[in-house]
C-alpha positions as CSV (number, residue, x, y, z in Angstrom):
1,M,138.1,-224.3,-35.4
2,K,136.0,-221.6,-36.8
3,R,137.4,-219.1,-39.2
4,V,138.0,-215.6,-38.3
5,V,137.4,-211.8,-39.7
6,I,138.8,-208.9,-38.4
7,I,136.6,-205.6,-38.3
8,G,138.7,-202.9,-39.2
9,A,141.5,-202.9,-41.6
10,G,143.5,-199.8,-40.3
11,G,146.9,-199.9,-38.5
12,H,145.7,-201.7,-35.5
13,G,143.6,-204.3,-38.0
14,R,147.2,-205.3,-39.0
15,E,148.5,-205.5,-35.6
16,V,145.5,-207.8,-34.8
17,A,146.1,-210.1,-37.7
18,D,149.9,-210.2,-36.9
19,I,148.8,-211.6,-33.1
20,L,146.0,-214.3,-35.1
21,R,147.8,-215.6,-38.0
22,P,149.7,-218.4,-36.4
23,Q,146.9,-219.1,-34.2
24,V,143.9,-219.1,-36.5
25,D,142.2,-219.3,-40.0
26,L,142.2,-215.7,-41.0
27,L,139.9,-215.0,-43.8
28,G,140.5,-211.1,-44.0
29,F,139.1,-207.7,-43.3
30,I,135.7,-205.8,-43.2
31,D,135.6,-202.3,-43.5
32,D,132.8,-199.5,-44.6
33,R,136.0,-197.9,-46.9
34,S,134.6,-198.9,-50.4
35,E,137.8,-197.8,-52.1
36,I,139.7,-200.1,-50.4
37,H,137.4,-203.4,-50.8
38,G,139.0,-206.5,-52.8
39,T,142.3,-205.2,-52.3
40,D,144.8,-207.3,-50.1
41,I,146.7,-205.8,-46.9
42,E,149.8,-207.5,-46.4
43,G,148.4,-210.6,-47.3
44,L,144.7,-210.5,-46.3
45,R,142.0,-209.8,-48.4
46,V,139.7,-206.8,-47.6
47,L,136.5,-209.0,-47.7
48,G,133.8,-205.6,-48.3
49,N,131.8,-204.1,-45.8
50,W,128.7,-205.6,-43.3
51,S,126.9,-207.1,-46.3
52,W,129.7,-209.5,-46.5
53,F,128.5,-211.3,-44.1
54,E,124.5,-211.9,-45.7
55,G,126.1,-214.6,-48.0
56,V,127.8,-216.8,-45.6
57,D,127.1,-219.1,-42.8
58,R,127.8,-217.2,-39.8
59,S,127.6,-219.8,-37.4
60,E,131.3,-221.1,-38.9
61,I,132.4,-217.3,-38.1
62,A,134.2,-215.9,-35.3
63,V,135.1,-211.7,-35.0
64,V,137.5,-209.9,-33.4
65,C,137.0,-205.7,-33.6
66,A,140.3,-204.3,-34.2
67,V,139.2,-200.4,-33.8
68,G,140.8,-198.2,-31.1
69,S,138.4,-195.6,-30.5
70,P,136.1,-197.0,-27.4
71,E,133.0,-195.6,-28.9
72,V,133.7,-197.0,-32.3
73,C,134.2,-200.6,-30.6
74,R,130.9,-200.3,-28.7
75,H,129.0,-199.5,-32.2
76,L,130.9,-202.0,-34.5
77,T,130.5,-204.8,-31.8
78,G,127.0,-203.9,-31.0
79,R,126.5,-204.1,-34.7
80,A,128.4,-207.6,-34.9
81,E,126.2,-208.7,-31.5
82,S,123.0,-207.9,-33.7
83,L,123.8,-210.2,-37.0
84,G,124.3,-213.3,-34.5
85,L,128.3,-213.2,-34.8
86,S,130.4,-214.9,-32.0
87,F,134.1,-213.1,-30.9
88,T,137.1,-214.4,-30.2
89,S,140.5,-213.0,-28.4
90,A,143.0,-212.3,-29.9
91,I,145.8,-212.9,-27.4
92,S,149.4,-212.7,-28.0
93,P,151.9,-215.5,-27.0
94,L,154.3,-212.9,-26.2
95,A,151.7,-211.7,-22.9
96,H,151.8,-212.8,-19.7
97,I,147.6,-213.8,-18.6
98,S,147.6,-215.0,-15.2
99,S,145.6,-218.6,-14.8
100,F,143.6,-216.4,-11.9
101,A,142.7,-213.6,-14.2
102,R,139.4,-213.4,-16.3
103,L,139.1,-212.3,-19.7
104,G,135.8,-211.3,-21.5
105,D,135.1,-211.9,-25.1
106,G,136.9,-210.2,-28.3
107,V,139.8,-208.7,-25.9
108,T,142.9,-208.3,-27.3
109,A,146.2,-208.5,-25.7
110,F,149.1,-207.4,-27.4
111,P,152.8,-208.6,-26.8
112,H,154.5,-207.9,-23.5
113,A,151.0,-207.3,-21.9
114,V,151.0,-208.5,-18.7
115,I,147.3,-209.3,-16.8
116,N,147.9,-210.4,-13.1
117,T,146.2,-212.4,-10.9
118,G,142.8,-211.6,-9.7
119,S,142.3,-208.9,-12.4
120,V,139.4,-208.7,-14.7
121,V,139.4,-207.5,-18.2
122,E,135.9,-207.3,-19.6
123,S,134.7,-208.1,-23.3
124,Y,135.9,-206.0,-26.1
125,S,139.1,-204.3,-24.5
126,I,142.3,-203.8,-25.5
127,L,145.7,-204.4,-23.6
128,N,148.4,-202.5,-25.9
129,I,152.0,-203.3,-26.3
130,A,153.7,-203.5,-22.8
131,A,150.4,-202.6,-20.7
132,T,150.8,-204.0,-17.5
133,V,147.6,-204.5,-15.2
134,S,148.4,-205.4,-11.4
135,H,146.5,-208.0,-8.8
136,D,143.0,-207.4,-8.7
137,T,142.4,-204.5,-11.2
138,R,139.4,-204.5,-13.2
139,I,138.9,-202.9,-16.8
140,G,135.5,-202.6,-18.1
141,R,134.1,-203.3,-21.9
142,Y,135.4,-201.1,-24.6
143,S,138.3,-199.5,-22.9
144,N,142.0,-199.4,-24.5
145,I,144.6,-199.2,-22.4
146,N,147.5,-198.3,-24.7
147,P,151.3,-199.0,-25.0
148,G,153.2,-198.8,-21.8
149,V,150.2,-197.7,-19.5
150,H,150.7,-199.4,-15.6
151,L,147.6,-200.2,-13.6
152,A,148.5,-201.2,-10.2
153,G,146.8,-203.5,-7.8
154,N,142.7,-202.8,-6.9
155,V,142.4,-200.2,-10.0
156,T,139.0,-200.2,-11.4
157,I,138.7,-198.7,-15.0
158,G,135.4,-197.7,-16.3
159,E,133.5,-198.9,-19.1
160,G,134.9,-197.2,-22.6
161,C,137.9,-195.4,-21.0
162,Y,141.0,-194.4,-23.3
163,I,144.0,-194.5,-21.1
164,G,146.8,-192.6,-23.0
165,M,150.2,-194.2,-23.7
166,G,152.3,-194.2,-20.9
167,A,149.9,-193.7,-18.1
168,N,149.9,-194.8,-14.3
169,V,147.4,-195.2,-12.3
170,I,148.3,-195.6,-8.8
171,Q,146.9,-198.2,-5.9
172,G,143.2,-198.4,-5.5
173,L,142.1,-195.8,-7.4
174,S,139.3,-195.8,-9.8
175,I,138.7,-193.8,-13.1
176,G,135.0,-193.6,-14.4
177,A,133.3,-194.6,-17.4
178,W,134.1,-193.3,-20.9
179,S,136.8,-190.9,-19.4
180,V,140.7,-190.2,-21.1
181,V,143.2,-190.3,-19.1
182,G,146.2,-188.3,-21.4
183,A,149.6,-189.7,-22.3
184,G,152.0,-189.6,-19.8
185,A,150.2,-188.4,-17.1
186,V,150.0,-190.2,-13.4
187,V,146.7,-190.6,-11.6
188,T,147.3,-189.9,-7.9
189,R,143.2,-189.6,-6.9
190,D,140.0,-191.1,-8.4
191,I,138.6,-189.6,-12.1
192,P,135.3,-189.1,-12.3
193,A,132.9,-190.3,-15.6
194,R,133.2,-188.8,-18.6
195,V,136.1,-186.3,-18.3
196,T,139.3,-185.9,-19.9
197,A,142.2,-185.8,-17.0
198,V,146.2,-185.2,-18.4
199,G,149.3,-184.1,-16.4
200,V,151.4,-185.1,-13.9
201,P,149.9,-185.5,-11.3
202,A,146.7,-185.8,-13.7
203,R,144.1,-182.8,-13.5
204,I,140.5,-182.5,-15.3
205,V,141.0,-180.5,-18.3
206,K,137.6,-181.3,-20.1
207,E,134.2,-182.8,-18.8
208,E,131.2,-184.1,-20.3
209,R,133.1,-186.3,-22.7
210,G,131.5,-188.7,-25.3
211,S,128.0,-190.2,-24.9
212,G,128.8,-193.0,-23.1
């Protein structure tokens, strides 16, 4: 079994550590904040920054990105890929993952998340606490599906989307790449790429978000 390093020592990283502790040999965190290097966070060492990987056998280590921002996640996972690091997923034993769902590399599924039959969750995406994904829904890589989000069947979430806490997306709709859906929103029609949509029903309030 490979030993695991968590990229990011913030609150999200601590939550990911709680998921992984019973399952793998956790070495600690990598984080760019020099002021926390060498400290312990809830029993795990902050090992240093990315240069730490230069002094170890990377073939024996797997990483998981524990950062909630899709843009930052894309940057950090790209950096890990360039070092030849492999990725592990962090799947809570309290999550329900259908045996007929497909998950990419480095996916995180928090307690009480549900991923139902025929669904696809692409690499480096996050299914947070009590998020539900109904049948045949597809979630693009780097996306963050926040706590309490409900995605109905046959929904398509593009790459790098951020779906705010408690939002709902009804059957068969799509949300374009690198878009944000605000907390509590109800999506009743397709949302294009690189916009922010909020409200009930969700309406676009900002365009050309991000650099996806």
